[in-house]
N, C-alpha and C positions, 0 to 999 in steps of 0.2 A: 677949685680943683676938679680936674677932669675925671669922670668915673670910667672904670674899665668896662669893657664889653660884657665880661662875666658878671659884674655887679648889676649892670642894667638888666641883663637876662634874668638874674635871680630875683630882682625886684618885680619884673613883669610876671614871672612864674608865681611869686608870692601873692600878688594882687589878684591873679586869676584862679587861685586855689578854689574859691567858692563861686567863681564865675564873675565876670565884670564886663560892662560895656566899654567901648573904646574911650569915651570921654573920661570915665573913672580911671582907666589905666593911665591916660595922659596926665591927669592931675596928680595921681598918687606916685607916679614915677618921675614927675617933673621933666617930661619930654614933650616935644611938639608933635603935632599930628603927622608931619612928614616922617619924622624919625620913628614914631611908633608903628606906622605902616610898614616900614622896612623890617623892624624887629618882629612884628606879628606875622608877616609873610614868612620870614626865615624860621620862626618857631613852629609855625603850622607845617611848613615843608619838612621839618625835621621830626614832626610828631610829638612835640613838647606841649602844644596847646591845640585845642580844636575849637572851631566856630560853630555855634548853634544858632539857628534862626528862629525868631519868634516875633516880638514887637520890635525887632532890630537884631543886630548881630551880638551875640553873647559869647565871650571867650572864656574857656575853661582849661585849666591845667590838666593834662592827661596823667596816667600812672607813670609813664616814662618821664614826663616833665617833673612830677613830684619826686621821683627817685633822683633825678638830676639836681633838683633844688636842694635836697638833703645832702648830696655830695658837695655841692657848692658851699653850703653852710658849714660843713665840716672842714673843708679846705680853708675857708675864710677864718674860721675859729683857730685853726692851727697856725695860720700865717700871722694872725693878730698877736700871737705870743712872742713873736720874734722882735 
């Protein structure tokens, strides 16, 4: 079954709550590196996640991303009752 764009975004935001490297995001969301690059770029451009450099690039959900994730969870919860 194909996942919706909103579900994929919410999964990425969830994985990045405490920060994650790209490999962990790929494995936990079951996406390939090409697709994750697309989503990470869009989420960073929109201000939902930020990239921090250290021993590599570390992605973290921003406050805006956290608020959006909570809204997506609420919507998913409501729709699952139908």
